N, CA and C of each residue as an Amber inpcrd file, in Angstrom:
protein
   627
  95.4890000  96.6680000  98.6620000  95.7740000  95.2450000  98.6030000
  96.9820000  94.9920000  97.6910000  97.8550000  94.0990000  98.1370000
  99.0230000  93.7550000  97.3390000  98.5820000  92.9360000  96.1260000
  99.0640000  93.2650000  94.9260000  98.6850000  92.5030000  93.7330000
  99.0270000  91.0220000  93.8720000  98.2850000  90.1910000  93.1570000
  98.5220000  88.7510000  93.2110000  99.9620000  88.4370000  92.8290000
 100.5800000  87.6010000  93.6240000 101.9800000  87.2700000  93.4130000
 102.0990000  86.2020000  92.3220000 102.9580000  86.4610000  91.3560000
 103.1570000  85.5240000  90.2570000 104.5200000  84.8640000  90.3750000
 104.5380000  83.5500000  90.3500000 105.8060000  82.8230000  90.3830000
 106.2460000  82.5520000  88.9470000 107.3710000  83.1370000  88.5870000
 107.8970000  82.9990000  87.2300000 108.9620000  81.9130000  87.1440000
 109.8330000  81.8580000  88.1430000 110.9090000  80.8730000  88.1250000
 111.0600000  80.2110000  89.4900000 111.3470000  78.9220000  89.4590000
 111.6680000  78.1700000  90.6680000 112.8900000  77.3140000  90.3390000
 113.9810000  77.5590000  91.0410000 115.2350000  76.8870000  90.7440000
 115.7270000  76.0840000  91.9340000 115.9910000  74.8010000  91.7170000
 116.5620000  73.9810000  92.7850000 117.9890000  74.4460000  93.0450000
 118.2980000  74.6880000  94.3240000 119.6160000  75.2070000  94.6800000
 120.4920000  74.1690000  95.3840000 119.9460000  73.5230000  96.4090000
 120.7770000  72.5900000  97.1610000 119.9480000  71.6330000  98.0010000
 120.5890000  70.5370000  98.4060000 119.9920000  69.5640000  99.3160000
 121.1010000  69.0480000 100.2180000 120.8590000  69.0550000 101.5170000
 121.8910000  68.5970000 102.4300000 121.3760000  68.4500000 103.8340000
 122.2450000  68.0190000 104.7310000 121.8500000  67.8250000 106.1260000
 122.6570000  68.7060000 107.0750000 123.5470000  69.5140000 106.5250000
 124.3470000  70.4170000 107.3500000 123.8170000  71.8360000 107.1950000
 123.1240000  72.3530000 108.2230000 122.5780000  73.7120000 108.1240000
 123.6410000  74.7590000 107.8210000 124.8790000  74.4800000 108.2260000
 125.9540000  75.4200000 107.9810000 126.3380000  75.5370000 106.5220000
 125.8760000  74.5850000 105.7120000 126.1940000  74.5910000 104.2890000
 124.9940000  74.9880000 103.4240000 123.9640000  75.5130000 104.0690000
 122.8120000  76.0160000 103.3220000 123.2420000  77.2440000 102.5230000
 122.4450000  77.6330000 101.5320000 122.7820000  78.8350000 100.7560000
 122.9790000  80.0530000 101.6560000 123.7280000  81.0090000 101.1720000
 123.9680000  82.2390000 101.9210000 122.6380000  82.8510000 102.3530000
 122.5200000  83.2610000 103.6200000 121.2430000  83.7770000 104.1360000
 120.9840000  85.2210000 103.7360000 121.0510000  85.4910000 102.4490000
 120.8930000  86.8560000 101.9680000 119.5160000  87.1360000 101.3870000
 118.6230000  86.1640000 101.4960000 117.2560000  86.3300000 101.0030000
 116.2890000  85.7650000 102.0390000 115.0630000  86.2710000 102.0790000
 114.0800000  85.7210000 103.0180000 113.7910000  84.2610000 102.6900000
 113.4860000  83.4950000 103.7370000 113.3490000  82.0460000 103.5800000
 112.0960000  81.5490000 104.2950000 111.4120000  80.5950000 103.6620000
 110.1720000  80.0290000 104.2040000 110.2500000  78.5130000 104.1170000
 110.1710000  77.8610000 105.2690000 110.3100000  76.4120000 105.3190000
 108.9690000  75.7530000 105.6220000 108.8200000  74.5200000 105.1430000
 107.5790000  73.7640000 105.3260000 107.9010000  72.4300000 105.9910000
 107.1170000  72.1060000 107.0170000 107.3460000  70.8710000 107.7480000
 106.0170000  70.3370000 108.2710000 105.9470000  69.0570000 108.5210000
 104.7290000  68.4650000 109.0570000 104.9280000  66.9940000 109.3260000
 103.9500000  66.4100000 109.9580000 103.9950000  64.9790000 110.2190000
 104.0340000  64.2210000 108.8950000 104.7030000  63.0900000 108.8790000
 104.8290000  62.3100000 107.6570000 103.4710000  62.0560000 107.0100000
 103.4230000  62.2510000 105.6860000 102.2000000  62.0500000 104.8920000
 101.0980000  63.0600000 105.1830000 101.4870000  64.2600000 105.5830000
 100.4940000  65.3140000 105.8260000 100.1110000  66.0090000 104.5240000
 100.8330000  65.6990000 103.4500000 100.5430000  66.3250000 102.1620000
 101.4880000  67.4620000 101.8360000 102.6760000  67.4340000 102.4370000
 103.6270000  68.5350000 102.2730000 104.1010000  68.6830000 100.8260000
 104.5090000  67.5890000 100.2000000 105.0240000  67.6690000  98.8330000
 103.9660000  68.1900000  97.8690000 102.7490000  67.7130000  98.0180000
 101.6620000  68.1810000  97.1550000 101.3970000  69.6630000  97.3570000
 101.4530000  70.1190000  98.6130000 101.2180000  71.5320000  98.9000000
 102.3280000  72.4000000  98.3090000 103.5690000  71.9550000  98.4280000
 104.6840000  72.7170000  97.8700000 104.5660000  72.8240000  96.3570000
 104.1930000  71.7380000  95.7090000 104.0020000  71.7610000  94.2580000
 102.8900000  72.7230000  93.8740000 101.8300000  72.7340000  94.6690000
 100.7070000  73.6310000  94.4090000 101.1230000  75.0860000  94.5580000
 101.8400000  75.3970000  95.6190000 102.2810000  76.7720000  95.8590000
 103.1970000  77.2500000  94.7420000 104.1340000  76.3890000  94.3590000
 105.1110000  76.7660000  93.3370000 104.5330000  76.7310000  91.9280000
 103.3750000  76.1010000  91.7620000 102.7900000  75.9790000  90.4340000
 103.5530000  75.0070000  89.5630000 104.1490000  73.9960000  90.2040000
 104.9280000  72.9810000  89.4950000 104.3730000  71.6050000  89.8340000
 104.4750000  70.6820000  88.8950000 103.9330000  69.3430000  89.1210000
 104.8880000  68.4340000  89.8900000 106.1620000  68.6910000  89.7730000
 107.1250000  67.7710000  90.3870000 108.2730000  68.4900000  91.0740000
 107.9830000  69.6300000  91.6730000 109.0180000  70.3290000  92.4220000
 109.4760000  69.4700000  93.5900000 108.5180000  68.9980000  94.3720000
 108.8080000  68.0980000  95.4880000 108.2710000  66.7200000  95.1450000
 109.0290000  65.7050000  95.4870000 108.6370000  64.3390000  95.1660000
 107.4930000  63.8770000  96.0670000 106.4600000  63.3310000  95.4450000
 105.2920000  62.8510000  96.1720000 105.3690000  61.3340000  96.2920000
 105.0990000  60.8260000  97.4770000 105.1650000  59.3840000  97.6910000
 104.1200000  58.9650000  98.7050000 103.6110000  57.7450000  98.5510000
 102.6700000  57.2160000  99.5380000 103.4330000  56.6920000 100.7490000
 104.7350000  56.5410000 100.6260000 105.5570000  56.0650000 101.7320000
 106.0960000  57.2440000 102.5330000 105.9590000  57.2090000 103.8620000
 106.4750000  58.2890000 104.6950000 107.9920000  58.3790000 104.5950000
 108.5290000  59.5670000 104.8630000 109.9650000  59.7220000 104.9380000
 110.6670000  59.9220000 103.6140000 109.9590000  60.3660000 102.5930000
 110.5650000  60.5490000 101.2750000 111.5940000  61.6780000 101.2930000
 111.2460000  62.7780000 101.9390000 112.1770000  63.8910000 102.0550000
 113.1490000  63.6130000 103.2010000 114.4450000  63.6050000 102.8880000
 115.4350000  63.2650000 103.9040000 116.5180000  64.3270000 104.0570000
 116.3800000  65.4370000 103.3390000 117.3710000  66.5000000 103.3960000
 116.6870000  67.8590000 103.4620000 117.4690000  68.8910000 103.7500000
 116.9870000  70.2680000 103.6980000 117.1070000  70.7180000 102.2450000
 115.9700000  70.8820000 101.5710000 115.9760000  71.1930000 100.1430000
 115.6160000  72.6560000  99.9070000 116.5250000  73.3750000  99.2720000
 116.3240000  74.7980000  98.9900000 115.9480000  75.0330000  97.5270000
 114.9030000  75.8530000  97.3350000 114.4800000  76.2730000  95.9980000
 114.4300000  77.7980000  95.9830000 114.9870000  78.3960000  94.9630000
 114.9910000  79.8470000  94.8290000 113.8190000  80.2670000  93.9390000
 112.9370000  81.0960000  94.4800000 111.7250000  81.5180000  93.7780000
 111.8950000  82.9500000  93.2770000 111.7080000  83.1310000  91.9720000
 111.8050000  84.4620000  91.3450000 113.1110000  85.1750000  91.6870000
 114.1300000  84.3860000  91.9760000 115.4480000  84.9270000  92.3140000
 115.3890000  85.8970000  93.4890000 114.3660000  85.7240000  94.3650000
 114.1990000  86.7000000  95.4500000 113.9770000  86.0830000  96.8270000
 113.4460000  84.8490000  96.9040000 113.2520000  84.2160000  98.2060000
 113.3600000  82.7030000  98.0980000 113.6520000  82.0830000  99.2420000
 113.8410000  80.6380000  99.2700000 112.6110000  79.9190000  99.8230000
 112.2370000  78.8640000  99.1640000 111.2420000  77.9170000  99.6500000
 112.0280000  76.6870000 100.0790000 111.7800000  76.2040000 101.2940000
 112.5710000  75.1060000 101.8460000 111.6780000  73.9320000 102.2260000
 112.0220000  72.7860000 101.6980000 111.3100000  71.5330000 101.9710000
 112.0930000  70.7610000 103.0240000 111.4880000  70.5740000 104.2070000
 112.1520000  69.8700000 105.2950000 111.5990000  68.4550000 105.4660000
 112.4020000  67.5340000 105.9950000 111.8890000  66.1860000 106.2850000
 110.7240000  66.2580000 107.2590000 109.8040000  65.3240000 107.1480000
 108.6730000  65.2880000 108.0670000 109.0980000  64.7770000 109.4330000
 108.2840000  65.0430000 110.4370000 108.5650000  64.5180000 111.7690000
 107.5480000  63.4320000 112.0860000 107.8480000  62.6530000 113.1010000
 106.9230000  61.5830000 113.4720000 107.2420000  60.2850000 112.7770000
 106.2320000  59.4950000 112.5400000 106.4180000  58.1570000 111.9840000
 107.0110000  58.1950000 110.5800000 108.0030000  57.3650000 110.3730000
 108.5810000  57.1790000 109.0460000 109.2450000  55.8180000 109.0380000
 109.2470000  55.1790000 107.8910000 109.8220000  53.8400000 107.7860000
 111.3420000  53.9020000 107.6660000 111.9410000  54.4640000 108.7030000
 113.3900000  54.5300000 108.7880000 113.7910000  54.1490000 110.2050000
 115.0720000  53.9100000 110.4010000 115.5520000  53.4860000 111.7030000
 115.4600000  54.6050000 112.7330000 115.4920000  54.2140000 113.9980000
 115.4690000  55.1910000 115.0790000 116.6770000  56.1130000 114.9820000
 117.8110000  55.5450000 114.6140000 119.0310000  56.3440000 114.4680000
 118.8550000  57.4240000 113.4120000 118.2430000  57.0480000 112.2800000
 118.0260000  58.0130000 111.2050000 117.0520000  59.0950000 111.6380000
 115.9820000  58.7360000 112.3560000 115.0160000  59.7300000 112.8320000
 115.6790000  60.7180000 113.7850000 116.5550000  60.2150000 114.6530000
 117.2660000  61.0800000 115.5860000 118.2090000  62.0130000 114.8370000
 118.8040000  61.5020000 113.7590000 119.6960000  62.3250000 112.9450000
 118.9040000  63.4510000 112.2940000 117.7220000  63.1090000 111.7630000
 116.8630000  64.1230000 111.1500000 116.5060000  65.1980000 112.1700000
 116.0740000  64.7650000 113.3580000 115.6690000  65.7120000 114.3970000
 116.8050000  66.6700000 114.7240000 118.0130000  66.1310000 114.7940000
 119.1670000  66.9540000 115.1330000 119.4160000  68.0640000 114.1370000
 119.4910000  67.7280000 112.8420000 119.8220000  68.7790000 111.8870000
 118.6230000  69.6780000 111.5700000 117.4060000  69.1550000 111.7090000
 116.2300000  70.0060000 111.5050000 116.1560000  71.0620000 112.6130000
 116.3060000  70.6420000 113.8580000 116.2460000  71.5910000 114.9700000
 117.3570000  72.6220000 114.8770000 118.5400000  72.1850000 114.4880000
 119.6610000  73.1080000 114.3370000 119.3520000  74.1470000 113.2630000
 118.7820000  73.6800000 112.1530000 118.4100000  74.5990000 111.0780000
 117.3750000  75.6050000 111.5670000 116.3220000  75.1290000 112.2240000
 115.2330000  76.0050000 112.6620000 115.7110000  77.0470000 113.6710000
 116.5880000  76.6620000 114.5700000 117.0280000  77.5520000 115.6370000
 118.0810000  78.5500000 115.1560000 118.9470000  78.1120000 114.2440000
 120.1040000  78.9280000 113.8880000 119.9960000  79.6660000 112.5530000
 119.0510000  79.3040000 111.6990000 118.9780000  79.9260000 110.3830000
 118.5290000  81.3810000 110.5150000 119.3850000  82.3630000 110.2470000
 119.0640000  83.7600000 110.5310000 118.0170000  84.3770000 109.6200000
 117.8750000  83.8520000 108.4040000 116.9460000  84.4630000 107.4380000
 115.6260000  83.7040000 107.3250000 115.3770000  82.7790000 108.2580000
 114.1090000  82.0480000 108.2620000 113.0190000  82.9880000 108.7620000
 112.2280000  83.4850000 107.8410000 111.1890000  84.4450000 108.1890000
 109.9750000  83.7730000 108.8090000 109.6770000  82.5610000 108.3420000
 108.5050000  81.8640000 108.8670000 108.5700000  80.3760000 108.5260000
 108.1390000  79.5640000 109.4550000 107.9880000  78.1320000 109.2330000
 106.5070000  77.8230000 109.0960000 106.1420000  77.0850000 108.0780000
 104.7680000  76.6430000 107.9020000 104.6470000  75.2310000 108.4670000
 103.9380000  75.1120000 109.5960000 103.7020000  73.7840000 110.1670000
 102.3920000  73.2600000 109.6040000 102.4600000  72.1330000 108.9130000
 101.2840000  71.5830000 108.2560000 100.5460000  70.6270000 109.1860000
  99.2310000  70.7860000 109.2390000  98.3690000  69.9720000 110.0890000
  97.2960000  69.3240000 109.2190000  97.1030000  68.0350000 109.3560000
  96.0930000  67.3100000 108.5850000  94.7040000  67.6870000 109.1030000
  93.9240000  68.3460000 108.2690000  92.6150000  68.8480000 108.7120000
  91.5850000  67.7320000 108.8830000  91.9180000  66.5250000 108.4490000
  90.9440000  65.4220000 108.5040000  90.8740000  64.7630000 109.8700000
  91.8550000  65.0210000 110.7130000  91.9330000  64.2710000 111.9700000
  91.9460000  65.1900000 113.1820000  91.6930000  64.6090000 114.3400000
  91.7090000  65.3490000 115.5860000  93.1500000  65.7100000 115.9500000
  93.3310000  66.6380000 116.8870000  94.6790000  67.0590000 117.2710000
  95.5580000  65.8740000 117.6690000  96.7890000  65.8830000 117.1540000
  97.7480000  64.8380000 117.4570000  98.7990000  65.3760000 118.4240000
  99.1730000  64.5460000 119.3780000 100.1390000  64.9680000 120.3970000
 101.4440000  65.4130000 119.7530000 101.8880000  64.6980000 118.7390000
 103.1670000  65.0260000 118.1190000 103.1340000  66.3990000 117.4470000
 101.9920000  66.7720000 116.8550000 101.8610000  68.1010000 116.2460000
 101.8620000  69.1870000 117.3190000 101.1030000  68.9620000 118.3840000
 101.0230000  69.9410000 119.4590000 102.3810000  70.1060000 120.1350000
 103.0980000  69.0140000 120.3040000 104.4270000  69.0780000 120.9160000
 105.3800000  69.8870000 120.0470000 105.2580000  69.7040000 118.7380000
 106.1370000  70.4410000 117.8360000 105.7880000  71.9280000 117.8560000
 104.5100000  72.2430000 117.9020000 104.0900000  73.6420000 118.0030000
 104.6690000  74.2790000 119.2690000 104.6220000  73.5350000 120.3690000
 105.1520000  74.0550000 121.6320000 106.6660000  74.2440000 121.5600000
 107.3490000  73.3290000 120.8900000 108.7920000  73.4570000 120.6990000
 109.1150000  74.7480000 119.9450000 108.3490000  75.0260000 118.8940000
 108.5720000  76.2450000 118.1120000 108.3620000  77.4830000 118.9700000
 107.3390000  77.4290000 119.8180000 107.0800000  78.5590000 120.6980000
 108.1950000  78.7610000 121.7100000 108.6510000  77.6730000 122.2940000
 109.7160000  77.7480000 123.2860000 111.0020000  78.3120000 122.6890000
 111.2620000  77.9520000 121.4370000 112.4880000  78.4070000 120.7780000
 112.2960000  79.7460000 120.0510000 111.0850000  80.2940000 120.1590000
 110.7620000  81.5880000 119.5300000 110.9950000  81.5720000 118.0120000
 110.6070000  80.4650000 117.4080000 110.7130000  80.3230000 115.9550000
 109.3950000  80.7970000 115.3370000 109.4120000  81.7880000 114.4800000
 108.1610000  82.2840000 113.8810000 107.5160000  81.2260000 113.0030000
 106.2320000  80.9740000 113.2310000 105.5560000  79.9640000 112.4330000
 104.0760000  80.2510000 112.3160000 103.4660000  79.6310000 111.3160000
 102.0230000  79.6580000 111.1290000 101.5570000  78.2250000 110.9440000
 100.2690000  78.0090000 111.0710000  99.6770000  76.6890000 110.8600000
  98.9840000  76.6580000 109.5030000  99.2040000  75.5930000 108.7600000
  98.5170000  75.4040000 107.4860000  97.7930000  74.0600000 107.5430000
  96.4800000  74.1200000 107.6000000  95.6820000  72.8940000 107.6550000
  95.5200000  72.3630000 106.2280000  95.9750000  71.1490000 106.0010000
  96.0220000  70.5660000 104.6540000  94.8220000  69.6530000 104.3750000
  94.6790000  69.3000000 103.0950000  93.6890000  68.3140000 102.6260000
  92.2550000  68.7170000 102.9770000  91.9700000  70.0110000 102.9240000
  90.6310000  70.4850000 103.2940000  89.5600000  69.9850000 102.3260000
  89.9580000  69.5740000 101.1240000  88.9920000  69.0810000 100.1480000
  88.4970000  67.6860000 100.4910000  89.1620000  67.0210000 101.4120000
  88.8190000  65.6430000 101.7480000  87.9840000  65.5280000 103.0190000
  87.4620000  66.6480000 103.4730000  86.6690000  66.6340000 104.6880000
  85.5420000  67.6650000 104.5480000  84.4330000  67.4370000 105.2590000
  83.3320000  68.3900000 105.2090000  83.7210000  69.6760000 105.9390000
  83.0270000  70.7530000 105.6170000  83.3210000  72.0320000 106.2640000
  83.1210000  71.9260000 107.7770000  82.0570000  71.2200000 108.1890000
  81.7970000  71.0720000 109.6190000  82.9270000  70.3320000 110.3170000
  83.4240000  69.2580000 109.6940000  84.5050000  68.4930000 110.2990000
  85.8010000  69.2900000 110.2890000  86.0270000  70.0280000 109.2140000
  87.2110000  70.8840000 109.1310000  87.2120000  71.8970000 110.2670000
  86.0880000  72.5820000 110.4440000  85.9890000  73.5830000 111.5050000
  86.1230000  72.9540000 112.8900000  85.5740000  71.7600000 113.0370000
  85.6360000  71.0650000 114.3240000  87.0790000  70.7080000 114.6700000
  87.8020000  70.1270000 113.7250000  89.1790000  69.7120000 113.9870000
  90.1070000  70.9100000 114.1770000  89.8520000  71.9510000 113.4110000
  90.6600000  73.1690000 113.5620000  90.4250000  73.7920000 114.9330000
  89.1590000  73.8770000 115.3300000  88.8230000  74.4540000 116.6290000
  89.4120000  73.6190000 117.7630000  89.3960000  72.3060000 117.5830000
  89.9390000  71.4140000 118.6130000  91.4520000  71.6310000 118.7700000
  92.1360000  71.8300000 117.6520000  93.5780000  72.0610000 117.7160000
  93.8670000  73.3880000 118.4270000  93.1100000  74.3970000 118.0700000
  93.2950000  75.7140000 118.6880000  92.9740000  75.6660000 120.1810000
  91.9690000  74.8870000 120.5290000  91.6010000  74.7520000 121.9440000
  92.7360000  74.1280000 122.7340000  93.3550000  73.0950000 122.1550000
  94.4790000  72.4430000 122.8270000  95.6600000  73.3970000 122.9560000
  95.9280000  74.1610000 121.8990000  97.0290000  75.1160000 121.9550000
  96.7660000  76.2000000 122.9930000  95.5060000  76.5920000 123.1280000
  95.1490000  77.6770000 124.0430000  95.4470000  77.3430000 125.5070000
  95.6580000  76.0590000 125.7820000  95.9820000  75.6530000 127.1510000
  97.3620000  76.1510000 127.5660000  98.2220000  76.3730000 126.5890000
  99.5870000  76.8110000 126.9000000  99.9930000  78.0800000 126.1520000
  99.1510000  78.5470000 125.2300000  99.4790000  79.7210000 124.4240000
  98.5400000  80.8700000 124.7550000  99.0950000  82.0660000 124.9210000
  98.2660000  83.2500000 125.1340000  97.7090000  83.7670000 123.8080000
  98.5190000  83.6840000 122.7660000  98.1020000  84.1290000 121.4360000
  98.4420000  83.0430000 120.4220000  97.4730000  82.6500000 119.6250000
  97.6750000  81.5610000 118.6720000  98.3190000  82.0780000 117.3910000
  99.0880000  81.2290000 116.7160000  99.6840000  81.6380000 115.4410000
  98.6220000  81.7740000 114.3610000  98.9610000  82.4660000 113.3160000
  98.0550000  82.6240000 112.1850000  97.7880000  81.2650000 111.5420000
  96.6040000  81.1220000 110.9680000  96.2220000  79.8360000 110.3730000
  95.7300000  80.0090000 108.9370000  96.0340000  79.0020000 108.1240000
  95.5860000  78.9680000 106.7350000  94.9090000  77.6180000 106.4770000
  93.8900000  77.6390000 105.6260000  93.2220000  76.4160000 105.1980000
  93.6560000  76.1500000 103.7600000  94.1590000  74.9490000 103.4870000
  94.7200000  74.6710000 102.1700000  94.2170000  73.3590000 101.5770000
  94.3530000  73.2750000 100.2700000  94.0840000  72.0370000  99.5400000
  94.9350000  72.0480000  98.2790000  95.7630000  71.0380000  98.1220000
  96.5950000  70.9550000  96.9200000  95.7690000  70.5680000  95.7020000
  94.5830000  69.9920000  95.9320000  93.7370000  69.5440000  94.8290000
  93.0250000  70.7070000  94.1420000  92.4670000  71.6040000  94.9130000
  91.7250000  72.7260000  94.3180000  92.4230000  74.0730000  94.5070000
  93.6770000  74.0160000  94.9610000  94.5200000  75.2100000  95.1290000
  93.9880000  76.1830000  96.1800000  93.1700000  75.6890000  97.0790000
  92.6640000  76.5370000  98.1520000  93.8200000  77.0010000  99.0340000
  93.8550000  78.2690000  99.3140000  94.8710000  78.8300000 100.1950000
  96.1280000  79.2970000  99.4880000  96.2880000  78.9830000  98.2170000
  97.5170000  79.3470000  97.5060000  97.7160000  80.8640000  97.4710000
  96.6790000  81.5780000  97.0760000  96.7890000  83.0320000  96.9800000
  97.0910000  83.6490000  98.3390000  96.4370000  83.1360000  99.3990000
  96.6460000  83.6730000 100.7370000  98.0680000  83.4120000 101.2270000
  98.5880000  82.2100000 100.9510000  99.9480000  81.8860000 101.3730000
 100.9760000  82.7570000 100.6550000 100.8030000  82.9310000  99.3500000
 101.7450000  83.7380000  98.5800000 101.6670000  85.2130000  98.9630000
 100.4620000  85.6880000  99.2820000 100.3200000  87.0770000  99.7240000
 101.0270000  87.2720000 101.0600000 100.8820000  86.2840000 101.9540000
 101.5580000  86.3440000 103.2450000 103.0780000  86.3860000 103.0550000
 103.5840000  85.5460000 102.1610000 105.0220000  85.5220000 101.8870000
 105.4750000  86.8490000 101.2980000 104.6870000  87.3800000 100.3740000
 105.0460000  88.6560000  99.7590000 105.1080000  89.7750000 100.7920000
 104.1400000  89.8170000 101.6870000 104.1230000  90.8360000 102.7290000
 105.3290000  90.6880000 103.6540000 105.6650000  89.4340000 103.9800000
 106.7940000  89.2000000 104.8770000 108.1150000  89.5170000 104.1830000
 108.1760000  89.3160000 102.8750000 109.3680000  89.7130000 102.1220000
 109.6340000  91.2030000 102.2720000 108.5760000  91.9800000 102.2760000
 108.7140000  93.4280000 102.4470000 109.2990000  93.7510000 103.8100000
 108.9050000  92.9950000 104.8170000 109.4390000  93.1860000 106.1640000
 110.9320000  92.8780000 106.1800000 111.3250000  91.8300000 105.4970000
 112.7410000  91.4480000 105.3880000 113.5490000  92.5910000 104.7940000
 113.0160000  93.2010000 103.7440000 113.7060000  94.3020000 103.0870000
 113.7870000  95.5400000 103.9840000 112.7050000  95.8210000 104.7150000
 112.6860000  96.9940000 105.5870000 113.6720000  96.8550000 106.7300000
 113.9040000  95.6230000 107.1540000 114.8280000  95.3760000 108.2490000
 116.2830000  95.5220000 107.8100000 116.4790000  95.7070000 106.5080000
 117.8270000  95.9010000 106.0140000 118.6410000  94.6350000 105.9430000
 117.9620000  93.4810000 105.9500000 118.6800000  92.2110000 105.9100000
 119.0900000  91.8500000 104.4920000 118.4120000  92.4520000 103.5190000
 118.7020000  92.1250000 102.1330000 119.8010000  93.0480000 101.6120000
 120.9320000  92.4720000 101.1380000 122.0490000  93.3130000 100.7030000
 121.6990000  94.1130000  99.4660000
């Protein structure tokens, strides 16, 4: 078993909307995205072990840029704008979609995208559509079910199973899944272990200079 991963440093590197101006792709990268108010900022803070790495807001659409953070000087954690409902104009939402999709499709060192799913609710069309988009574009991703502390185990299992059932209609093999909670740090160790293992793959592929 790989030893527990310890985060010693987290450094903000950049924020922007032009994928071509992201940091040099010389380190493995992990991005997080989800429907607005899925709990993304809280989850990122929990993973990084920081209280205010990502800004938390009750208003959707707080994150509006591609935000890069360098962890332990070895890999990037990326905070992406949410998809779906946000209190912004249609033009702005279309702009977000454009640069987010460009980033996801063209970023060469993106090892995995974490798509966050609210474990409290039944499958949402917008989440399933986004999962299908990732599959069509062959973007590596996993599912992270958030806010597990706010729902009973039975309801959590029911909603998770329902999402997987819907995906199974078009998917032969489902992506890996994690159960998380920013309140009690559930899933943190598993997520960091997954990242650590994938970092090793990045190094073996010779992508790291």
